[in-house]
C-alpha positions in Angstrom: 52.0 3.2 -239.3 52.0 5.2 -242.1 51.8 5.1 -245.6 55.6 5.5 -247.1 57.1 6.8 -250.2 60.6 7.1 -251.4 62.9 10.0 -250.9 66.3 11.0 -251.7 67.9 13.4 -249.5 71.4 14.8 -248.1 72.8 14.8 -251.8 76.6 16.2 -251.7 77.5 19.6 -253.6 80.0 18.1 -255.6 79.5 14.0 -256.6 81.6 11.7 -256.3 82.4 8.1 -257.8 78.4 6.2 -257.9 80.1 3.1 -256.9 81.0 4.0 -253.6 77.5 4.8 -253.2 78.1 8.2 -251.0 77.2 11.0 -253.1 73.1 11.0 -251.0 70.8 8.4 -249.5 67.5 6.9 -250.4 65.5 6.2 -248.2 61.2 4.9 -247.6 59.9 7.6 -245.1 56.3 8.3 -244.1 54.4 9.9 -247.0 52.7 12.8 -244.8 52.5 13.6 -241.4 50.8 15.6 -238.6 51.7 18.7 -236.5 53.9 17.7 -233.1 52.6 18.2 -229.6 56.0 19.7 -228.2 56.5 21.4 -224.9 57.9 24.7 -225.4 59.1 27.1 -222.7 59.7 30.8 -224.6 61.4 32.9 -222.6 61.2 36.8 -222.2 62.8 38.1 -225.2 61.5 35.5 -227.2 58.6 36.6 -229.4 56.2 35.2 -231.4 57.3 35.0 -235.2 54.4 36.2 -236.9 55.3 36.2 -240.4 57.3 32.6 -241.2 57.7 33.6 -244.7 60.5 35.3 -243.8 62.8 32.4 -243.9 61.3 31.1 -247.2 64.7 31.7 -248.9 66.7 30.1 -246.4 68.1 26.4 -247.7 68.7 23.5 -245.6 71.1 20.9 -245.5 68.9 17.6 -246.3 68.1 18.8 -250.2 65.2 19.2 -252.1 62.8 16.1 -251.7 62.7 16.7 -247.6 61.6 20.9 -248.7 59.0 19.0 -250.8 57.7 16.1 -248.0 57.5 19.7 -245.4 56.4 22.1 -247.7 53.1 21.6 -245.5 54.3 21.1 -242.2 53.2 22.8 -239.4 55.5 25.8 -239.0 56.5 27.4 -235.8 57.8 31.4 -235.1 60.5 32.8 -233.2 62.1 36.2 -233.1 64.2 38.2 -230.7 64.0 41.4 -231.5 67.7 43.6 -232.4 69.8 44.0 -229.1 67.8 41.4 -227.2 70.1 39.1 -225.1 68.1 35.9 -224.1 69.4 35.0 -220.6 67.4 31.9 -220.8 67.0 29.2 -223.8 64.4 28.2 -225.4 63.3 24.7 -224.3 61.5 22.3 -227.1 60.5 18.9 -225.7 58.7 16.1 -227.9 57.5 12.5 -226.7 56.7 10.8 -230.1 54.0 8.7 -229.7 54.0 4.8 -230.8 53.0 4.8 -234.4 53.1 8.2 -235.4 54.3 10.5 -238.0 55.3 14.0 -236.9 56.5 17.0 -239.1 57.1 20.2 -237.8 59.5 23.1 -239.2 60.3 26.2 -237.0 61.4 29.6 -238.5 63.6 32.0 -236.5 64.8 35.3 -236.9 67.4 37.0 -235.0 67.6 40.8 -234.8 71.2 42.9 -235.0 73.4 42.2 -232.0 70.9 39.8 -230.5 71.4 36.7 -228.4 69.6 33.3 -228.4 69.7 29.3 -227.6 67.6 26.9 -228.8 67.2 23.4 -227.3 65.1 20.8 -229.0 64.8 17.6 -227.4 63.6 14.5 -229.4 62.2 11.5 -227.0 59.5 8.6 -227.0 58.4 5.6 -225.0 60.9 2.9 -224.8 59.6 0.2 -227.5 57.9 2.8 -229.8 58.6 3.4 -233.7 57.4 6.0 -235.8 59.0 8.7 -238.2 59.4 12.2 -237.5 60.7 15.0 -239.5 62.1 18.5 -238.5 63.4 21.4 -240.4 64.8 24.7 -238.5 65.6 27.8 -240.7 67.6 30.5 -239.3 68.4 34.4 -240.5 71.1 35.4 -237.9 71.7 39.6 -238.3 74.5 41.4 -237.9 76.6 40.5 -235.0 74.2 38.4 -233.7 75.0 34.8 -232.0 72.6 31.8 -232.0 73.0 28.4 -230.3 71.2 25.5 -232.0 70.9 22.5 -229.5 69.2 18.8 -231.0 69.3 15.7 -229.3 67.7 12.6 -230.6 67.1 9.7 -228.0 63.9 8.2 -230.0 63.4 4.9 -229.7 65.4 2.4 -231.4 62.0 2.3 -234.2 62.2 5.7 -235.4 63.5 7.1 -238.5 64.3 10.8 -237.6 65.2 13.6 -240.3 66.3 16.8 -238.6 67.2 19.2 -241.5 68.9 23.3 -240.5 69.7 26.2 -242.2 70.8 29.2 -241.6 71.7 32.5 -243.2 74.6 34.5 -241.2 74.9 38.0 -241.8 78.1 40.8 -241.1 80.0 39.1 -237.9 76.8 37.0 -236.8 77.9 33.4 -235.5 75.6 30.7 -235.8 76.3 27.4 -233.7 75.1 24.2 -234.2 74.9 21.1 -232.0 73.0 17.7 -233.2 73.3 14.9 -230.5 71.8 11.3 -231.6 72.0 8.7 -228.7 69.5 6.3 -230.9 67.0 5.6 -233.4 66.8 2.8 -236.1 68.0 5.4 -238.7 68.7 9.0 -238.3 69.6 11.4 -241.1 71.1 14.7 -240.0 71.5 17.4 -242.6 72.8 21.2 -242.6 73.4 24.1 -245.0 74.8 27.6 -243.7 75.4 30.5 -245.7 78.3 33.3 -244.4 76.8 36.2 -246.0 78.5 39.0 -244.4 81.9 39.7 -244.0 83.5 38.2 -240.6 80.8 35.8 -240.1 81.3 32.4 -238.6 79.5 29.3 -237.7 80.5 26.0 -235.9 79.1 22.8 -236.4 79.4 19.9 -233.9 77.8 16.5 -233.7 78.3 13.8 -231.9 76.4 10.3 -232.3 75.9 6.7 -230.9 74.9 4.1 -233.7 74.7 0.4 -233.4 72.9 -3.0 -234.3 71.8 -2.6 -238.2 70.6 1.1 -237.3 71.9 3.8 -239.9 73.6 7.5 -239.6 73.3 9.3 -242.3 74.9 13.1 -242.1 75.3 16.1 -244.8 76.4 19.4 -244.0 77.5 22.2 -246.7 78.8 25.8 -245.7 79.1 28.3 -248.1 81.2 31.2 -247.4 80.3 34.2 -249.3 81.9 37.1 -247.3 85.1 38.1 -246.4 87.3 36.2 -243.2 84.5 34.0 -242.6 85.3 31.2 -240.3 84.1 27.8 -240.3 84.7 24.8 -238.2 83.0 21.3 -237.9 83.9 18.3 -235.7 82.0 15.1 -235.5 82.7 12.3 -233.1 81.1 9.1 -233.3 80.3 5.8 -231.7 80.1 2.8 -234.4 79.1 -0.8 -232.9 77.6 -4.0 -233.9 76.4 -3.9 -238.0 75.4 -0.2 -238.4 75.9 1.7 -241.4 77.5 5.3 -241.5 78.0 8.0 -244.1 79.6 11.8 -242.9 79.8 14.2 -245.8 80.9 17.6 -245.2 81.5 20.5 -248.0 83.1 23.8 -247.3 82.9 25.9 -250.4 85.1 28.9 -250.4 83.5 31.3 -253.0 85.4 33.9 -254.9 85.7 37.4 -253.3 85.6 34.9 -249.9 89.4 36.4 -248.7 91.2 36.0 -245.5 88.3 33.3 -245.1 89.7 29.6 -243.0 87.6 26.3 -242.6 88.3 23.3 -240.9 86.5 19.7 -241.2 87.7 16.9 -238.4 85.9 13.8 -237.3 86.7 11.0 -235.5 85.3 8.1 -234.9 85.9 5.1 -232.6 84.7 1.5 -234.2 83.3 -0.8 -231.8 84.0 -3.8 -233.4 84.6 -5.3 -236.7 81.1 -5.7 -238.4 80.5 -2.2 -239.0 80.5 0.0 -242.2 81.9 3.8 -242.2 81.9 6.1 -244.9 83.5 9.6 -245.0 84.0 12.4 -247.8 85.1 15.7 -246.2 85.1 17.9 -249.3 86.9 21.8 -249.4 85.9 23.3 -252.7 87.9 26.6 -253.6 86.8 29.4 -255.8 89.0 31.8 -254.1 92.8 31.3 -253.6 93.7 33.3 -250.7 91.6 31.3 -247.6 92.9 28.4 -245.3 90.9 25.1 -245.5 91.8 21.8 -244.0 90.2 18.5 -243.2 91.1 15.8 -241.1 89.5 12.0 -240.5 90.6 9.4 -237.4 89.0 6.4 -237.7 89.7 2.7 -236.0 90.1 1.1 -233.1 91.7 2.4 -229.7 95.7 2.5 -229.8 97.3 -0.8 -228.1 99.3 1.3 -226.5 96.3 3.3 -224.4 94.6 -0.1 -224.2 98.1 -1.5 -222.5 98.4 1.6 -220.6 94.6 1.3 -219.3 94.5 -2.4 -218.7 98.0 -2.6 -216.7 95.6 -0.5 -214.0 92.9 -3.2 -213.6 90.7 -1.7 -216.5 89.1 -4.8 -218.3 89.6 -4.4 -222.1 85.3 -4.2 -222.5 85.5 -1.4 -220.0 87.9 0.0 -221.7 86.0 0.8 -225.0 82.6 1.6 -223.1 84.7 4.1 -221.1 85.9 6.0 -224.1 83.0 5.7 -226.5 80.8 7.0 -223.7 83.2 10.0 -223.6 83.5 10.9 -227.2 79.7 11.3 -226.4 80.5 13.3 -223.3 83.2 15.5 -225.5 80.0 17.1 -227.6 77.8 17.3 -224.7 80.0 19.3 -223.3 79.9 22.0 -225.6 76.3 22.8 -225.3 75.6 26.3 -223.9 73.1 25.4 -221.1 74.5 23.8 -217.5 71.2 22.0 -217.0 71.2 19.9 -220.4 74.7 18.8 -220.0 74.1 17.7 -216.4 71.0 15.3 -218.0 72.6 14.2 -220.8 76.0 12.9 -219.3 73.8 11.2 -216.9 71.4 9.8 -220.0 74.8 9.3 -221.3 76.5 7.2 -218.5 73.3 5.2 -218.1 73.2 3.6 -221.9 
């Protein structure tokens, strides 16, 4: 296995009490990695980005130590010209090998009034172990729409870092979906800058964390423009002795008038041995905004269990059925029918 070093990531914008141990996460991760060998299907309308430095100022959500870790990583770039609506998604598929340490970055520039979907699917052999770190930086043009889908189903010996960042111009839209089915440790980060008026973003994440594995998520959305919209929805399933922290921050800057933001998390606890920590945050530097957050954490309601048991469904099957439904709800947000069908089947067979 690769040499490892200690790094700190997913640090909150506004810190809370240290004894809660929620402000950030420190991990032992590979000190260096090599370029991956993804299968990439690039449809008509998507070109290779010649100057990947065009996104160098875009910030990610995982933080500066992840930026430094991936500073010299291989970078793959895509661009879409103004006004081009790409019908088929860019498909990126990784099959990680045992013992590998994979570092890869993506630079994406989408022109004004263009539209594109990028789907990254990371898998591995059944018993593989290793490290993989990905970072995706996106610039969304005026009136453009970008869908970024990241799927993780590497083996339970893998530690994954997946970090995205986006800058969104006036009336542009950036939609991110992150789904983690497996993995020993998953560290997910996201940072979105809504720079132009009426820019918007949605972030959907879904996860299944089990055994003694760890899930750590940090999303930050900065409202700069007027009348911007943010919607963050997370749905997860925790079982056994796993550990999860979810941090999310919506930041309304002075001048971001009439902007709105919603944070919502729904967590199903399959048993009493899990550790769940959630810290939703709304920062307001502007009075004329609307921000709300909510979190539902726990086991299934007694009346729901009674209703389903009265129809002959055993208690254990009820929980498994509801766990799969949580993930499927996120899967069905993916704007690609082929990917949805494949992941619904994969989820049903877990």
